[in-house]
C-alpha positions as CSV (number, residue, x, y, z in Angstrom):
1,M,29.6,-25.3,4.4
2,N,27.6,-26.6,7.4
3,K,23.9,-27.1,6.4
4,N,22.8,-25.5,9.7
5,V,24.8,-22.4,9.1
6,L,23.3,-22.2,5.6
7,L,19.8,-22.7,6.9
8,V,20.2,-20.0,9.6
9,G,21.6,-17.6,7.0
10,L,18.7,-18.3,4.7
11,L,16.2,-17.8,7.5
12,Y,17.9,-14.5,8.5
13,C,17.5,-13.3,4.9
14,V,13.8,-14.1,4.9
15,V,13.2,-12.4,8.2
16,A,15.3,-9.3,7.3
17,T,13.5,-8.7,4.0
18,G,10.1,-9.4,5.3
19,V,8.9,-11.1,2.1
20,L,9.6,-14.5,0.7
21,A,10.4,-14.3,-3.1
22,A,7.7,-16.9,-3.8
23,D,5.0,-14.7,-2.1
24,K,5.8,-11.6,-4.1
25,P,4.1,-10.7,-7.3
26,E,6.2,-11.5,-10.4
27,K,8.4,-8.6,-9.6
28,I,8.4,-5.5,-7.3
29,K,7.1,-2.9,-9.7
30,A,8.4,0.2,-7.9
31,Q,11.4,0.2,-5.6
32,T,11.5,2.3,-2.5
33,S,14.4,4.0,-0.8
34,L,13.9,1.9,2.4
35,G,13.5,-1.4,0.6
36,L,10.7,-2.6,2.9
37,Y,8.1,-4.7,1.0
38,V,5.2,-6.8,2.2
39,T,2.3,-8.7,0.5
40,A,-1.2,-7.8,1.7
41,Q,-1.2,-11.0,3.8
42,E,2.1,-10.0,5.5
43,A,0.7,-6.5,6.1
44,W,-2.3,-8.0,7.8
45,T,0.0,-10.1,10.0
46,K,2.1,-7.1,10.9
47,L,-1.0,-5.1,11.8
48,Q,-2.2,-8.0,14.0
49,A,1.1,-8.3,15.8
50,D,1.8,-4.6,16.4
51,D,-1.0,-2.4,17.9
52,S,0.9,0.7,17.0
53,A,1.3,-0.2,13.3
54,I,-0.6,2.2,11.0
55,L,-2.2,1.3,7.6
56,V,-2.3,4.2,5.2
57,D,-4.4,4.0,2.0
58,V,-3.2,6.4,-0.7
59,R,-5.9,5.7,-3.4
60,D,-8.3,8.2,-4.9
61,P,-11.7,8.4,-3.0
62,V,-13.7,7.5,-6.1
63,E,-11.6,4.4,-6.6
64,I,-12.3,3.3,-3.0
65,K,-16.0,4.0,-3.4
66,F,-16.2,1.4,-6.2
67,T,-13.6,-1.2,-5.1
68,G,-13.8,-1.2,-1.3
69,F,-11.6,-0.2,1.7
70,A,-9.5,-2.3,4.0
71,S,-11.2,-2.4,7.4
72,S,-7.9,-2.0,9.1
73,T,-7.1,1.3,7.5
74,H,-6.1,4.0,10.0
75,I,-5.4,6.9,7.6
76,H,-6.6,7.7,4.1
77,V,-4.9,10.4,2.1
78,P,-4.8,10.1,-1.7
79,W,-1.4,10.4,-3.4
80,M,-3.2,11.2,-6.7
81,L,-6.7,12.5,-7.5
82,A,-8.8,12.0,-10.6
83,D,-9.0,15.2,-12.6
84,I,-12.6,15.3,-13.9
85,N,-11.6,18.2,-16.2
86,G,-8.5,16.4,-17.6
87,W,-9.4,13.8,-20.2
88,S,-6.4,11.8,-21.5
89,D,-6.7,10.5,-25.0
90,K,-3.6,8.4,-24.4
91,Q,-5.2,6.6,-21.4
92,S,-8.7,6.8,-22.8
93,S,-9.7,8.0,-19.3
94,W,-9.5,10.9,-17.0
95,S,-6.0,11.9,-16.0
96,M,-4.7,11.8,-12.4
97,V,-3.0,14.7,-10.7
98,K,-0.8,14.6,-7.6
99,N,-2.6,15.7,-4.5
100,P,-0.7,19.0,-3.8
101,A,-1.5,18.7,0.0
102,F,-0.5,15.0,0.4
103,S,2.7,15.7,2.4
104,S,1.1,18.0,4.9
105,Q,-2.1,16.0,5.2
106,V,-0.4,12.6,5.8
107,L,2.1,14.1,8.2
108,D,-0.7,15.7,10.2
109,K,-2.7,12.5,10.3
110,L,0.4,10.5,11.4
111,D,1.1,13.1,14.1
112,K,-2.5,12.8,15.3
113,A,-2.2,9.0,15.3
114,G,0.8,9.3,17.6
115,A,3.3,7.9,15.1
116,T,7.0,8.3,15.8
117,L,9.8,8.0,13.3
118,D,10.1,4.3,14.3
119,T,6.4,3.4,14.1
120,T,5.6,0.7,11.5
121,I,3.7,2.4,8.7
122,I,2.2,0.3,5.9
123,V,1.3,2.1,2.7
124,M,-1.2,0.6,0.2
125,C,-2.5,1.7,-3.2
126,R,-4.4,-0.4,-5.8
127,S,-1.6,-2.6,-7.1
128,G,1.6,-1.7,-5.2
129,S,3.5,0.5,-7.5
130,S,2.9,4.0,-8.8
131,R,1.4,5.6,-5.6
132,S,2.4,3.6,-2.6
133,A,6.1,3.6,-3.5
134,P,6.5,7.4,-3.9
135,A,4.5,7.9,-0.7
136,V,6.9,5.6,1.1
137,N,9.8,7.6,-0.3
138,L,8.3,10.9,0.9
139,L,7.8,9.5,4.4
140,A,11.4,8.1,4.4
141,A,12.7,11.5,3.4
142,K,10.8,13.0,6.4
143,G,12.8,10.6,8.7
144,Y,10.3,7.7,9.1
145,K,12.3,4.4,9.2
146,Q,9.8,1.6,9.1
147,V,7.6,2.4,6.1
148,W,6.5,-0.6,4.1
149,T,4.8,-0.8,0.7
150,V,2.2,-3.4,0.0
151,V,3.5,-4.9,-3.2
152,D,0.2,-6.4,-4.4
153,G,-1.9,-3.5,-3.2
154,F,-5.6,-3.6,-2.4
155,E,-6.8,-5.1,-5.7
156,G,-3.7,-7.1,-6.7
157,S,-2.2,-8.1,-10.0
158,T,-4.1,-8.9,-13.2
159,L,-4.8,-12.4,-14.3
160,K,-2.6,-13.4,-17.2
161,E,-5.0,-15.9,-18.8
162,G,-8.5,-17.3,-18.9
163,D,-11.9,-15.7,-19.4
164,S,-11.1,-13.0,-16.8
165,K,-7.6,-12.1,-18.2
166,G,-6.7,-8.6,-17.3
167,V,-9.0,-8.5,-14.2
168,R,-7.2,-7.6,-10.9
169,A,-7.9,-10.9,-9.1
170,A,-4.5,-12.6,-8.7
171,N,-3.5,-11.4,-5.2
172,G,-3.9,-8.2,-3.1
173,W,-5.8,-7.4,0.1
174,R,-9.3,-8.0,-1.3
175,N,-8.4,-11.2,-3.2
176,A,-6.6,-12.6,-0.1
177,G,-9.8,-12.6,1.8
178,L,-8.6,-10.0,4.3
179,P,-11.2,-7.8,6.0
180,W,-12.6,-5.1,3.8
181,S,-15.9,-3.4,3.1
182,Y,-17.6,-0.9,0.8
183,K,-18.6,0.9,4.0
184,I,-16.0,3.6,4.8
185,D,-15.3,4.9,8.3
186,P,-16.0,8.6,8.0
187,A,-13.4,9.3,10.7
188,V,-10.7,7.7,8.4
189,A,-12.0,8.8,5.0
190,W,-10.1,11.7,3.3
191,Q,-12.2,14.8,2.6
192,A,-11.1,17.6,0.3
193,A,-10.5,20.9,2.1
194,K,-13.4,23.2,1.8
């Protein structure tokens, strides 16, 4: 086979998937129906290249309070909320419950942001699996076609060795040095209905 044809084919595969295998965390933890995956760095690049792209953070507000918020976030609607009345012995922590209003809240905010079914929407949670992927699938089921999940999330993957083993410092938005802050824009921050 001609080397140029092979190179062009390989380049097409990289561009079509949006993510180089070497840039991904060890594996994509949660697959989505659209199959659109980006690292935090690639999400930042997409946001810089496309003024209409929308970054949606689906983390719990308390989590954001203590870990920070991507400065480029346009919409914040939590997929799950900490249940202060629901202690989990199995997790040795408070349980999380699905935000029952997620669908209506995120769709309303996307509408207010002027999103169309073809708008690039990038969804981010803590580590890129249990919240961003189902949120992507919900939006895909509503007809949105360009919904990407950030595979390494805001905090990234855990370190596998060393003194800080288990700490989320391997990749992700914050660890990539992308713009973030503990200060949260009140116009973006989710607030529970009163």
